[in-house]
C-alpha positions as CSV (number, residue, x, y, z in Angstrom):
1,M,-21.0,-35.0,76.4
2,N,-23.6,-32.5,76.8
3,N,-23.2,-28.6,76.1
4,K,-22.5,-27.7,79.5
5,D,-19.7,-30.5,79.8
6,E,-18.3,-29.2,76.6
7,I,-18.2,-25.8,77.7
8,L,-16.5,-26.5,81.1
9,E,-13.9,-28.5,79.4
10,S,-13.2,-25.9,76.9
11,I,-12.8,-23.6,80.0
12,R,-10.4,-26.1,81.6
13,K,-8.2,-26.4,78.6
14,H,-7.7,-22.5,78.2
15,T,-7.1,-21.8,82.0
16,T,-3.4,-20.8,83.0
17,R,-2.8,-23.1,86.3
18,F,-0.2,-21.7,88.6
19,Q,2.1,-23.8,91.0
20,D,1.8,-21.0,93.6
21,A,0.8,-17.2,94.0
22,E,4.3,-15.9,93.3
23,E,4.3,-17.5,89.6
24,A,0.8,-16.1,89.2
25,M,2.0,-12.4,90.1
26,D,5.0,-13.1,87.4
27,Y,2.3,-14.1,84.6
28,Q,1.4,-10.6,82.7
29,V,-0.9,-10.9,79.6
30,Q,0.9,-8.5,77.0
31,L,-1.9,-6.3,75.8
32,P,-1.5,-4.3,72.5
33,V,-0.5,-0.6,73.3
34,S,-2.6,2.2,72.2
35,E,-1.6,4.1,69.0
36,L,-3.5,7.5,70.3
37,S,-1.5,10.6,70.4
38,S,-2.0,12.6,73.6
39,N,-4.3,15.0,71.8
40,E,-6.5,12.1,70.5
41,L,-6.7,10.6,74.4
42,L,-7.8,13.6,75.5
43,D,-10.6,14.0,72.8
44,T,-11.5,10.5,73.6
45,F,-11.5,11.2,77.4
46,I,-13.8,14.2,77.0
47,Q,-16.1,12.5,74.8
48,S,-16.4,9.7,77.1
49,L,-17.0,11.8,80.1
50,K,-19.6,13.8,78.3
51,A,-21.4,10.3,77.2
52,A,-21.5,9.4,81.1
53,G,-23.4,12.8,81.9
54,A,-20.3,14.8,83.3
55,D,-19.8,18.5,82.4
56,V,-16.0,19.3,81.3
57,I,-14.2,22.3,81.7
58,E,-10.7,22.8,80.0
59,T,-8.7,25.6,81.9
60,E,-5.4,26.8,82.6
61,R,-3.9,26.6,86.3
62,D,-3.6,30.2,86.5
63,T,-7.5,30.5,86.1
64,L,-8.4,27.3,88.1
65,E,-9.4,29.3,91.3
66,T,-11.7,31.8,89.4
67,I,-13.4,28.7,87.6
68,I,-14.0,27.0,90.8
69,V,-15.7,30.1,92.5
70,F,-18.0,30.3,89.5
71,L,-19.0,26.8,89.9
72,G,-21.1,27.4,93.0
73,N,-21.7,29.1,96.3
74,N,-19.5,27.7,99.2
75,V,-17.4,25.3,97.1
76,R,-15.2,23.3,99.5
77,N,-11.8,22.7,97.7
78,F,-10.4,19.7,99.3
79,N,-7.1,20.4,97.5
80,K,-6.4,23.4,100.0
81,P,-4.8,22.5,103.4
82,E,-7.3,24.9,105.4
83,T,-10.0,23.1,104.0
84,R,-8.5,19.6,104.9
85,E,-8.2,20.7,108.4
86,E,-11.7,22.1,108.9
87,Y,-13.0,18.8,107.6
88,G,-10.3,16.6,109.2
89,A,-11.0,12.8,110.2
90,S,-12.8,13.7,113.4
91,C,-15.3,16.0,111.3
92,P,-18.7,15.1,112.6
93,L,-20.9,13.7,109.4
94,E,-23.5,16.1,110.0
95,K,-21.2,18.7,109.0
96,L,-20.2,16.7,106.1
97,D,-23.5,16.1,104.9
98,K,-24.1,19.9,104.6
99,I,-21.3,20.3,101.7
100,E,-23.2,20.8,98.6
101,H,-20.1,21.5,96.3
102,L,-16.5,20.2,97.0
103,V,-13.3,19.8,94.7
104,L,-11.4,16.6,94.8
105,Q,-8.0,15.8,92.9
106,G,-8.4,13.1,90.6
107,N,-4.9,11.0,89.7
108,F,-5.8,10.2,86.2
109,G,-8.5,9.4,84.0
110,V,-9.4,6.5,81.3
111,A,-9.9,7.4,77.9
112,E,-12.1,4.5,77.0
113,N,-14.7,5.1,79.7
114,G,-14.2,8.7,81.0
115,A,-13.2,6.8,84.7
116,I,-11.3,9.0,87.2
117,W,-9.2,7.5,89.9
118,L,-9.3,8.8,93.5
119,E,-7.4,7.0,96.5
120,D,-7.1,7.6,100.3
121,K,-4.4,10.3,99.9
122,D,-6.9,12.8,98.0
123,L,-9.9,11.9,100.3
124,P,-9.9,12.6,104.0
125,H,-13.3,10.9,104.3
126,R,-14.1,8.3,102.0
127,L,-17.7,9.1,101.6
128,L,-16.9,12.5,100.2
129,P,-17.4,12.0,96.6
130,F,-20.8,10.2,97.4
131,I,-22.4,12.4,100.2
132,T,-22.1,15.8,98.0
133,Q,-24.8,16.6,95.5
134,H,-22.1,18.5,93.2
135,L,-18.7,17.0,92.7
136,I,-15.8,18.7,90.9
137,L,-12.8,16.6,90.0
138,Q,-9.9,18.3,89.3
139,M,-7.0,16.6,87.2
140,D,-4.1,17.2,84.9
141,A,-5.2,17.1,81.4
142,R,-2.2,15.1,80.5
143,A,-2.8,12.2,83.0
144,I,-4.9,10.1,80.6
145,V,-4.4,6.5,79.8
146,P,-5.9,4.6,77.1
147,T,-7.7,1.6,78.8
148,M,-8.8,0.3,82.0
149,Q,-6.0,-2.4,81.7
150,D,-3.6,0.6,81.4
151,A,-5.2,2.1,84.4
152,Y,-4.8,-0.9,86.7
153,R,-1.0,-1.2,86.0
154,R,-0.7,2.4,87.5
155,I,-2.6,1.4,90.7
156,D,-0.1,0.4,93.5
157,L,-2.3,-1.4,96.2
158,K,0.8,-1.3,98.5
159,E,0.6,2.4,98.5
160,T,-3.2,2.9,98.8
161,G,-5.8,1.4,101.1
162,F,-9.0,2.7,99.2
163,G,-9.4,4.0,95.8
164,V,-12.5,4.4,93.5
165,F,-13.0,5.1,89.7
166,I,-15.7,7.7,89.1
167,S,-17.2,8.3,85.7
168,G,-20.4,10.5,85.4
169,P,-22.9,11.5,88.2
170,S,-24.7,8.7,89.9
171,K,-27.6,7.2,88.2
172,T,-29.9,4.4,88.1
173,A,-32.6,3.3,86.1
174,D,-35.6,1.0,86.9
175,I,-37.5,-1.3,84.7
176,E,-39.7,1.2,83.3
177,Q,-36.5,3.2,82.0
178,S,-37.0,6.1,84.5
179,L,-33.7,7.6,84.7
180,V,-32.9,9.2,88.2
181,Y,-29.5,11.1,88.8
182,G,-28.0,11.0,92.5
183,A,-29.4,7.6,93.4
184,H,-26.3,6.8,95.3
185,G,-23.9,9.4,94.7
186,A,-23.5,13.0,93.5
187,K,-26.4,14.4,91.1
188,E,-23.8,16.3,89.1
189,L,-20.1,15.8,88.2
190,T,-17.7,18.6,86.6
191,V,-14.4,17.6,85.6
192,L,-11.7,20.5,85.5
193,L,-9.0,19.4,82.9
194,V,-6.0,21.4,83.7
195,S,-3.2,22.5,81.6
196,D,0.0,24.6,82.2
197,K,-0.1,26.3,78.9
């Protein structure tokens, strides 16, 4: 038996086989629960976001509007009903393309990589996080899970038709290691971590 056959045989031996899809759904891998406190989760999340190139602002709910105004001219806050109405489902793409700064609501964050989960209910248009130049994600500072495994457990695919994890501004690098921001999304990401202190 050659190396390839040995590897494939080992994979076959260690693969769980299910009789049907229902049995597969009942099978859950028990992963270790994180030992991090809520403060440690928040600190890890902030460090992960900064490592990914995002700016992080911790703010209290009563100063949130002031912070948003400070972040740029003509910031479109999609957490406000009037903005959602103005940029509703029938809004022409040319109008969306002119949005330079926009605020969207993040559902929760992931400490290990700084990813923030957004889904349909918070996105009148799926392309919003990708078409703007300066993306601002607002989220509850307590809504942080330790790992991606924890994040996947929180997502109910029966309740949402679309969702995306965003961590840092869009960037790509070529073989010569030239880093380009805004290649397929926002050039800048600012995360507003909101608390009720």
